[in-house]
Structures are given as C-alpha cells and as structure tokens.
VEXRO-434624 format. One record per residue: residue in one letter; x negated, z, y of N, C-alpha, C, O in turn. Coordinates in pm, whole numbers, plus 50000, padded with zeros to 5 digits. Layout:
<pts>
AXZYXZYXZYXZY;...
</pts>
This chain:
<pts>
M553117629730744553587640730825554297635730949555187642431002;H553907624030996554557618631114555967613731083556847614331168;K556177608930960557487603830924558537614830917559627612930972;P558287626530852559317637030850559627642330990560777645631019;L558637643231075558867647931211559727638031288560647642031361;A559437625531274560217615331342561637614931287562587613331364;L561787616431155563107616531094563917628731140565117627431165;T563287640231150563967652431197564417650831341565537654631375;L563567645431425563937643331565565077633331579565967635131662;A565057622831496566137612831501567447618831456568487616231516;C567427627131349568657633731301569187643331406570397643931429;A568317650931471568747660231575569387652731691570367657431748;L568847641331726569397633431835570767627731798571667627531881;V570917623231676572197617731631573257628631623574387626531666;L572897640331568573857651231554574257657031689575377661831705;S573367656731785573717662131916574737653431986575457658132074;A574807640831949575797631832009577157633431946578147628532000;C577247640231831578537642331765579347652731841578917657831944;G580517655631790581417665031857581097679631826582017687531805;W579867683331824579417697031795579887706931901580107718631871;R580057702332024580417711232134581767717632111581947729332144;D582727710432057584077715632037584297720631895585427724231860;S583277721031813583407725031675583577740131663583107747631748;R584247744531557584397758831531583107764731475582947776931470;L582197756131432580917760831382579967764731495578987771731472;N580247760131614579417763231730579667777831770580807781231805;P578657786631767578867800831799579337803231942579947813531968;T579077794332033579527796432170581027794232184581597797632289;N581697788632083583137786532089583917796932010585127795331995;W583297807231961583987816931878584997825031958585997829431902;F584767827132084585717834032171586197824132274585467815132315;G587427825932316587977816832417587437820132555586647829332571;S587877812432652587457815132789588177827532841589217831532787;S587647833432943588217845832995589497843033073589667832233131;E590397852933073591657852033146591797864733228591277875133189;P592497864133341592717876333419593637885933344594577881833277;A593347898833357594147909233294594497919833397593757921833493;E595617926633377596057937133469595317950133439594987953033324;V595067957733544594357970333532595237981233590595837979433696;E595297992633520596018004133574595138010933677594018014933646;V595628012333798594858018333906595418032233934596598033733967;A594558042333920594958055933952594748058134101593748053734158;E595678065034164595568067334308594658079334336594588088634256;N593978078834449593108089634497592018093334397591738105134376;V591418083434335590338085734240589108078134287589178066134316;N588008085134293586748078834328586078074734198585708083434118;P585888061834173585318057634045583858061434029583318060633918;L583198065634136581788069334127581578083834084580478087634046;L582658091934091582558105934053583228108133918584308102833895;P582618115833829583248118433700584498127033718584548135633806;Q585488124533635586718132133642586538145733577585828146933477;E587168155833633587088169133576587858169233444588918163033432;S587308176133349587948176633218587828190733164586798197233179;N588888195333101588848208533039588188207832901587838218132844;A588028195832850587418194232719585908196432732585248190332815;R585398205132649583968207732648583448204532509584128207232410;G582278199032502581678196032374581258208732303581158219332364;I581018207732175580658219632100579248224432135578918236032112;F578428215632190577078219532228576928221732378575818224032427;A578028221032452577968222632597577648237032633578148246432572;K576798238532734576458252032780577518257132875578158249432946;K577698269932874578598276032971577928275533107576698276333116;P578708274333214578068274533345577398288033368577948298333331;P576208288033430575488300633449576208309833545576798305333644;K576148322633516576758332633604575818335133722574598334733707;D576408337633837575618340633955575208355333951576048364233968;K573938357733927573428371433918572748375734048572118386334052;S572868367734151572168371034275572928381634353574158382634347;V572158389634427572718400034514572058398834651571018392534666;L572688405034750572098405234883570818413634880570748423734812;I569848409234955568598416834964568878429835040569798430535121;S568098439935012568358453135067568308453435220569198458835284;Q567268447535279567088448535423566478435735478565568430035417;I566958431235592566388419835662565368425335761565728432635853;A564098421735742563038427035827562748418135947562318423036051;G562968405035934562648396236045563358382836033563728378435924;L563548376536149564168363436154563498355536264563438359936379;Q562978343836229562358334936328562958321136311563228316636200;I563158314536425563618300736422562578292436495562328294336614;E561968283436423560898275036477561428261136500561968254836409;R561268256136623561718242636656560778232336595559568234436589;T561348221436550560568210036501561068197636573562038198236649;A560418186336550560828173936615562188169236567562928162836641;S562528172536442563808167836388564868178736380565958176036331;G564588190836424565568201636419564918215236430564268218236530;A565098223536326564548237036328564328241936186564908236736091;I563478252136173563248259036046563638273536065563128280336154;I564558278235981564948292335983564058299535883564038295935765;H563338309535930562418317035844562848331635847562768338135951;A563298336835731563768350735723562838358635632562338353435532;T562628371135667561818380335588562708391935546563398397735629;G562688395235418563508406135367562718415635282561648412235231;I563238427735265562608437735181563568441135068564688445535092;A563108438934945563938441334827563948456234792563088463734838;E564908460334710564998474234668563878478034573563378489234575;R563468468334489562418470934392561598458334369561978447534415;Q560508459534300559628448134276560238438634173561108442434094;G559768426334175560148416634073561278407434111561708399434027;A561778408234232562888399534272562418384934273561278381934310;F563308375934232562978361734229564218353734267565258359434297;K564088340534266565148331234310565638334934450566828337234472;V564718335434541565028338834680565748327034744565318315534730;E566848329834814567678318934868568398323434994568908334635003;L568438314435092569308316335207570558307935179570528295735192;R571638314435141572858307435102573838307335219574138317935275;P574348295635257575288295035369576608302035337577108301435225;V577148308735438578448315435424579528305635469579428299635576;E580538303935386581568293735412582478297235529582748288735613;D582968309435535583958313035637583308319735759583608331235791;A582428312535824581748317735943582528314036069583358304936067;E582248321036176582918318436303582418305336363581388300036321;D583168300136461582728288036530581508291136615581468301136686;G580508282536607579288284236685578308293936623577228296136679;V578638299836507577758309336440577418303536303578308300736223;L576138301736277575668297136148575188309336072574208315636111;T575868312735962575588325035890575058322035751575578313435679;Y573998329235713573408328035581573348341835517573158351835586;D573488342235384573238354335306571868352935242571568342735180;F571048363235257569718363635194569918369435055570118381535040;R569868360934953570178365134817568948364334727568118355434742;V568848373934634567758374334536568348378034400569488382734390;V567558375834297567918379934161566858389734114565658387134127;Y567308401034059566378411034008566238409433857567168404633791;P565098413433799564948413133654565948422733589566358432633650;E566338419733466567308428233397566718441733360567418451833361;G565458441933328564818454533292564408462533415564388457133525;P564098475233397563668483433511562288479233560561418475333481;T562098479933690560808476833751560468487933849561328495933887;L559208488333889558758498433984559288495534124559618484134157;T559378506034203559778504134343558618498334421558798488434491;G557468504134412556268498934478556308500634628557238506434683;S555268495534692555168496734838556058486334905556528476834842;E556288488335033557118478935109556488465035113557198454935110;F555168464535119554468451735121554708443834992554878431734996;S554738450734879554928443934750556378439734728556648431834638;R557298444934806558718441334794559168431534901560338427734904;T558268427234988558608418135097558718403835046557828398934976;L559818397335081560088383635039560388374935160560878379735262;H560088362035148560328352535256561188341135206561058336635092;A562078336535291562918324835259563018316335385562998321435497;A563118303235364563218294035477564248283235446564538280235331;R564768277635553565758266735540565578257635660565358262335772;T565678244535638565538235135749566918230335794567858229435715;L566998227535921568228222235980567878210336066566818210036130;S568758200536068568528188736153569128191236291569858200936312;N568808182636384569378183836519570898182436516571588188836595;Q571428174236425572878172736415573518185636365574618189036409;D572858192836275573388205536227573418215936338574278224736339;L572478214936432572348225036537573148222036663573128230036757;E573858210836668574528206736792575478217336848575388220636966;E576348222736766577358232236814577028246636779577878255436795;I575828249236731575438262736689574808270236806573888265336871;R575318282136831574788290836936574068302936879573138308236942;I574488307536760573898319436699573588316336553574408310536481;V572388320236509572028319536367571918333836318571198341936376;R572648336936210572718350636158572328350636010572728341735935;V571528360635969571148362335829571588376335787571208386235849;N572388377035680572948389635632572138395235517571668387835430;G571978408435516571398415835405572408426235360573538426335408;E572008434935268572928445135218573168456035322574298460435340;T572108460535390572258471635484572228467435630572648475135716;N571758455335659571708450935798571788435735807571798428835705;A571838430835927571828416335953570978414036077570878422736164;R570388402536086569618398536206570178385636255570618377336176;E570178383836387570668371236445569778367136561569118375236626;S569798354336584569018348636694569938339436772570648331136716;R569908340936906570758332936993569968321337051568758322237071;R570678310837077570058299037141569898301737289570788307537351;R568798297637345568568299637488569038287937567568918287937690;
</pts>
C-alpha cells in the first residue's frame, strides 16, 4: 500500500512540473484574460432606481385605487412637544361606524409656513350602522422632527365639514 501511494505522489510531482499551466486541458485557461469594454451611459439615470416601464407582466396586480375620503368632522387637534420634534394628534368623527385605514395625509400645495394634513379614512363597502358619536370617534397621529418644524408656524388638519389648526407660540 505504501508503494502505490508513493508512486502516485511521484507522478503528481512530475506532472506538475510539466507545461500543464498553459495547456488547453487546464480548465482555468478556457477563457482568456479580461479586457476593457465600452459601456453605453444613459444621461440623468440613477442606477439604484428601477426604470419605469409600461410593460406589465401577465400576473402583475393593478395599482390599488384610493378609496379614502375625508373624515366627516375634526373634533380635536393637539400638538405635543418631544425631545426630537413634535407629535400631531388629531381626533375625528366619522359619518358611520366601521371606518378603517385612518391616516393624516400631507397636502402637497400648502401655503408657506402652514403644514396641512387631510384626515382620511376608508369606509366598508357594505352598509353599516351610524351608532353613537363615541363609537365613530377615530384618532390619528403623525410625528415630526425639529427640522420639519423649523419654518412651520401653523399646523392645520382638514376634514369634510371643518378644519382645525394650531399656531406656534
């Protein structure tokens, strides 16, 4: 058993000294060395963001429709200071029970110095009871940093029938 092992090691040593490195049988030589190639560069394209495409796959979902509406009435607005900014806390009263997906959505075309939000909710498709005012009361909150509040003098929350605002002191 020692003789075949010694013979195998001797053959491996002899063959490694041959020109195996430049042989076509060597799998590491199957492709040549790399060379520089030209690349087409598109202008004003961020490579980290996917490009918009009109092509949709056959299994792609349609974008969801926005079914949210403004809440019926804004009952209260509080702004609580924190160490890193503020918390806007709004209370609204819905038209009927069952409202969900409560959201304070920022309004894009607001005046300078006024931070405006729409208090939006989604109602169930089927009919629901009106119920008491307590059962229709909803709360929404949003946090703001000190940088967001630098130039803001008024915070306003819009509802369907009214709006509430709070001024900075």
